[in-house]
C-alpha positions as CSV (number, residue, x, y, z in Angstrom):
1,X,-37.9,-67.5,-118.9
2,X,-40.9,-66.6,-116.8
3,X,-38.8,-64.3,-114.6
4,X,-37.3,-62.5,-117.6
5,X,-40.8,-61.9,-119.1
6,X,-42.0,-60.6,-115.7
7,X,-38.9,-58.4,-115.4
8,X,-39.3,-57.0,-119.0
9,X,-43.0,-56.2,-118.4
10,X,-42.3,-54.4,-115.2
11,X,-39.5,-52.4,-116.9
12,X,-41.6,-51.4,-119.9
13,X,-44.6,-50.5,-117.7
14,X,-42.3,-48.2,-115.7
15,X,-40.9,-46.6,-118.8
16,X,-44.4,-46.0,-120.3
17,X,-45.9,-44.3,-117.2
18,X,-42.7,-42.6,-116.0
19,X,-42.4,-40.1,-118.8
20,X,-45.5,-38.0,-118.4
21,X,-44.8,-34.3,-117.7
22,X,-46.7,-32.7,-114.9
23,X,-48.7,-29.6,-116.0
24,X,-48.3,-26.7,-113.5
25,X,-47.7,-23.0,-113.6
26,X,-44.0,-23.3,-114.5
27,X,-44.7,-24.7,-118.0
28,X,-47.0,-21.8,-119.2
29,X,-44.2,-19.7,-120.5
30,X,-43.1,-22.5,-122.8
31,X,-46.5,-22.7,-124.6
32,X,-46.9,-21.1,-128.0
33,X,-49.9,-20.1,-130.0
34,X,-50.3,-20.2,-133.7
35,X,-52.4,-17.1,-134.6
36,X,-53.5,-15.0,-137.6
37,X,-53.1,-17.5,-140.4
38,X,-53.6,-15.8,-143.7
39,X,-53.3,-17.0,-147.3
40,X,-52.8,-14.5,-150.1
41,X,-55.5,-14.2,-152.9
42,X,-53.2,-15.6,-155.5
43,X,-52.2,-18.5,-153.2
44,X,-48.5,-17.7,-153.5
45,X,-47.9,-16.6,-149.9
46,X,-48.9,-17.8,-146.5
47,X,-48.4,-15.9,-143.2
48,X,-48.9,-16.9,-139.6
49,X,-47.7,-15.9,-136.2
50,X,-46.2,-18.0,-133.4
51,X,-46.6,-16.1,-130.1
52,X,-45.4,-17.4,-126.7
53,X,-47.4,-16.9,-123.5
54,X,-44.9,-14.3,-122.4
55,X,-42.3,-12.6,-124.6
56,X,-41.8,-11.7,-128.2
57,X,-43.3,-13.8,-131.0
58,X,-42.4,-14.3,-134.7
59,X,-44.3,-13.6,-137.9
60,X,-43.6,-16.1,-140.6
61,X,-44.1,-15.5,-144.3
62,X,-43.9,-18.6,-146.6
63,X,-43.5,-18.3,-150.4
64,X,-45.2,-21.3,-151.8
65,X,-43.5,-21.4,-155.2
66,X,-39.9,-21.2,-153.9
67,X,-40.4,-22.9,-150.6
68,X,-38.7,-20.0,-148.8
69,X,-39.8,-19.0,-145.4
70,X,-39.0,-15.7,-143.7
71,X,-39.2,-15.1,-140.0
72,X,-39.8,-11.6,-138.6
73,X,-39.2,-11.1,-134.9
74,X,-42.0,-9.2,-133.1
75,X,-44.1,-9.1,-136.3
76,X,-47.8,-8.9,-136.1
77,X,-50.9,-8.4,-138.2
78,X,-49.7,-9.2,-141.7
79,X,-52.0,-8.1,-144.6
80,X,-51.6,-8.8,-148.2
81,X,-52.5,-6.4,-151.0
82,X,-55.2,-7.4,-153.4
83,X,-52.8,-8.5,-156.2
84,X,-50.1,-9.5,-153.7
85,X,-47.6,-6.9,-154.8
86,X,-46.8,-6.1,-151.1
87,X,-47.2,-7.4,-147.6
88,X,-47.8,-4.9,-144.8
89,X,-47.2,-5.7,-141.1
90,X,-46.5,-4.2,-137.7
91,X,-43.3,-4.6,-135.7
92,X,-44.0,-4.3,-132.0
93,X,-41.6,-2.9,-129.4
94,X,-39.9,-5.6,-127.4
95,X,-41.8,-7.3,-124.5
96,X,-39.0,-6.4,-122.0
97,X,-39.0,-2.8,-123.1
98,X,-42.8,-2.4,-122.6
99,X,-42.6,-4.3,-119.3
100,X,-39.8,-2.0,-118.0
101,X,-41.9,1.1,-119.0
102,X,-44.9,-0.4,-117.1
103,X,-42.8,-1.2,-114.0
104,X,-41.1,2.2,-114.0
105,X,-44.5,3.9,-114.4
106,X,-43.5,5.8,-117.5
107,X,-46.2,8.0,-119.1
108,X,-48.0,6.1,-121.9
109,X,-47.3,8.9,-124.3
110,X,-43.5,8.3,-123.9
111,X,-43.7,4.5,-124.5
112,X,-42.1,3.2,-127.7
113,X,-44.5,2.9,-130.7
114,X,-45.1,0.3,-133.3
115,X,-43.6,0.5,-136.7
116,X,-45.1,-0.3,-140.1
117,X,-43.1,-2.4,-142.5
118,X,-44.1,-2.8,-146.1
119,X,-42.4,-5.6,-148.0
120,X,-42.6,-5.5,-151.8
121,X,-42.8,-9.0,-153.2
122,X,-42.0,-7.9,-156.7
123,X,-38.6,-6.3,-156.1
124,X,-37.6,-7.6,-152.6
125,X,-37.6,-4.2,-150.9
126,X,-38.6,-3.1,-147.5
127,X,-40.0,0.2,-146.4
128,X,-40.2,1.2,-142.7
129,X,-42.6,3.8,-141.2
130,X,-42.0,4.5,-137.5
131,X,-44.6,5.6,-134.9
132,X,-47.6,3.8,-136.3
133,X,-51.0,4.3,-134.8
134,X,-53.0,2.0,-137.2
135,X,-53.0,0.9,-140.8
136,X,-55.5,-0.6,-143.2
137,X,-55.2,-2.0,-146.7
138,X,-58.1,-1.4,-149.1
139,X,-59.8,-4.4,-150.6
140,X,-60.6,-2.8,-154.0
141,X,-57.2,-1.4,-155.1
142,X,-53.6,-2.3,-154.6
143,X,-52.7,0.8,-152.6
């Protein structure tokens, strides 16, 4: 009886301390950040970004009433209109594409540009505007 208790305690001690993961430079690429959390003014939509240490992230848009969640690859910087008729966000070029341009020393003017996407929440339509420099949504009106 005593030997079996001693054996069980040694076994459980080994299991408890044997499963800790070592943090070194190989695990950084698996880390992800939750960034740019945003709630619409009417509390019907929530958006947030999950971005890895290296690579392309996702923009998530959650519709509270229906429980539906949309994921948009490479999406960034979502903004809601004042009355939540639409959601505007950027789509970045792929990480690998930009990295290849940097390694091949391509002129910055020839790099791929961001795109603006405008998602209408009232009629489920999507508008794409390529070659975006910047965008801003007014706080006073819904345009």
